C-alpha positions as CSV (number, residue, x, y, z in Angstrom):
1,M,0.9,25.7,-1.5
2,A,-2.0,23.6,-2.0
3,I,-1.8,20.5,-4.4
4,T,-4.3,19.5,-7.1
5,L,-3.9,16.4,-9.2
6,T,-5.8,15.2,-12.3
7,S,-6.9,11.5,-12.9
8,Q,-3.9,11.1,-15.1
9,E,-1.5,12.4,-12.6
10,I,-3.1,10.2,-9.9
11,Q,-2.5,7.1,-12.0
12,K,1.2,7.9,-12.3
13,L,1.4,7.8,-8.4
14,I,-0.8,4.6,-7.6
15,P,-1.4,1.3,-9.7
16,H,-5.2,1.4,-9.5
17,R,-7.2,1.4,-12.5
18,Y,-11.0,1.5,-13.4
19,P,-13.0,0.0,-11.9
20,M,-10.9,-0.2,-8.8
21,L,-9.6,3.3,-9.1
22,L,-11.9,5.3,-6.5
23,V,-10.5,8.7,-6.6
24,D,-11.2,11.1,-9.5
25,R,-9.2,14.2,-8.6
26,I,-7.1,15.6,-5.6
27,I,-8.3,19.2,-4.9
28,D,-6.2,20.2,-1.9
29,G,-3.5,19.1,0.3
30,D,0.1,20.0,1.4
31,D,2.4,16.9,0.5
32,Q,3.3,16.5,4.1
33,R,0.3,15.9,6.3
34,R,-3.1,16.3,4.8
35,I,-4.9,15.8,1.3
36,V,-8.5,16.0,-0.1
37,G,-9.9,13.9,-2.9
38,I,-12.9,13.7,-4.9
39,K,-14.9,10.7,-6.2
40,N,-18.2,11.3,-8.2
41,I,-20.5,8.4,-7.8
42,S,-22.2,7.4,-11.0
43,A,-25.3,5.1,-11.4
44,N,-22.9,3.2,-13.8
45,E,-20.5,2.0,-11.0
46,P,-20.2,-1.6,-11.5
47,F,-20.8,-2.4,-7.8
48,F,-24.3,-1.1,-7.9
49,Q,-25.4,-4.0,-10.1
50,G,-25.4,-6.2,-7.0
51,H,-25.4,-3.8,-4.2
52,F,-28.2,-3.5,-4.2
53,P,-30.5,-3.9,-7.2
54,G,-33.4,-1.4,-6.9
55,A,-31.7,0.4,-4.0
56,P,-28.1,1.2,-5.0
57,V,-25.7,1.8,-1.9
58,M,-22.1,2.2,-2.2
59,P,-20.3,-0.6,-0.1
60,G,-18.6,0.7,3.1
61,V,-15.5,-1.4,2.1
62,L,-15.2,0.7,-1.0
63,Q,-15.4,3.9,0.9
64,L,-12.5,2.6,3.1
65,E,-10.7,1.7,-0.2
66,A,-11.2,5.2,-1.5
67,M,-9.7,6.5,1.7
68,A,-6.7,4.2,1.6
69,Q,-6.1,5.3,-2.0
70,V,-6.1,8.9,-1.0
71,A,-3.8,8.2,1.8
72,G,-1.5,6.2,-0.5
73,I,-1.4,9.2,-3.0
74,L,-0.3,11.4,0.0
75,Q,2.3,8.8,1.2
76,C,3.7,8.6,-2.3
77,R,4.0,12.2,-2.5
78,K,5.4,12.6,1.0
79,S,8.2,9.9,0.4
80,G,8.9,11.2,-3.1
81,Q,8.3,7.6,-4.4
82,G,6.2,8.2,-7.5
83,S,4.7,5.0,-8.9
84,G,4.9,3.3,-5.6
85,V,2.5,0.5,-4.6
86,P,1.0,1.8,-1.2
87,L,-0.3,-1.0,0.8
88,F,-3.4,-1.0,3.0
89,M,-1.9,-2.4,6.5
90,G,-4.7,-2.0,9.0
91,L,-7.9,0.0,10.0
92,D,-9.2,1.1,13.4
93,K,-12.2,3.3,14.6
94,V,-14.3,2.5,11.5
95,K,-17.8,4.1,11.6
96,F,-20.3,4.3,8.8
97,R,-22.8,7.2,9.2
98,K,-24.7,7.8,6.0
99,M,-25.4,6.0,2.8
100,I,-23.8,7.0,-0.3
101,T,-25.9,6.6,-3.4
102,P,-25.7,7.3,-7.2
103,G,-25.4,11.1,-7.8
104,D,-23.3,11.8,-4.7
105,Q,-20.0,13.2,-4.6
106,M,-17.5,11.9,-2.0
107,R,-15.2,14.4,-0.5
108,I,-12.3,12.3,1.1
109,E,-10.2,14.0,3.7
110,L,-7.1,12.5,5.1
111,E,-4.7,13.8,7.8
112,I,-1.6,11.9,8.9
113,I,-1.5,11.3,12.7
114,N,2.0,9.9,12.7
115,T,4.9,8.5,10.6
116,R,7.3,5.9,11.3
117,G,9.6,5.2,8.6
118,N,7.6,4.3,5.5
119,V,4.4,3.8,7.4
120,I,1.8,6.4,8.0
121,R,-1.3,6.4,10.3
122,A,-3.9,8.8,8.9
123,R,-7.4,9.9,10.0
124,G,-9.7,9.8,7.3
125,Q,-13.3,10.8,6.6
126,V,-15.9,10.7,3.6
127,L,-18.3,13.6,3.5
128,V,-21.3,13.9,1.2
129,D,-22.8,17.3,0.9
130,G,-20.9,18.4,4.1
131,Q,-22.3,15.4,6.1
132,L,-20.0,12.6,7.5
133,A,-20.6,9.3,5.6
134,S,-17.7,7.2,7.1
135,E,-14.6,7.6,9.0
136,A,-11.5,5.5,10.1
137,E,-7.9,5.6,11.0
138,L,-5.7,3.8,8.4
139,L,-2.3,2.3,8.3
140,I,-0.6,2.8,4.9
141,M,2.9,1.6,3.8
142,T,4.9,2.3,0.9
143,P,7.6,-0.4,0.5
144,P,10.9,0.9,-0.9
145,Q,11.3,0.6,-4.7
146,K,13.5,-2.1,-6.0
147,A,16.7,-0.8,-7.9
148,Q,16.4,-1.2,-11.7
149,T,18.8,-3.8,-13.1
């Protein structure tokens, strides 16, 4: 059964908040190996003020952060650790293919390549209008939650 999550449900899983929450909704996935998120890019995004005035382009590093957040959501759901703090551990095979500008909608697709303990390696890509905008392999870890005292 495909999963869907609202912004409020996403915020129960990961600690990110505006302006650093870079996923608006989860529209598909299976809680085990794949997930698809959406981020609507508005002209009001705070990073556009300086990147670049008169020619706004979403920074590539924020595209990678969006991928990491979607991977973190999958990792939290896969491990059953809601409200975990997924940690970005590494990147490989990063490529940027298309600029993302105001009015675009990012479709963020992640698929787990392998799992070792509480660490996943996932292949991610961001698509805009069906065209590949960026891609990477990510390592994401969710540390064990500490017992409440």
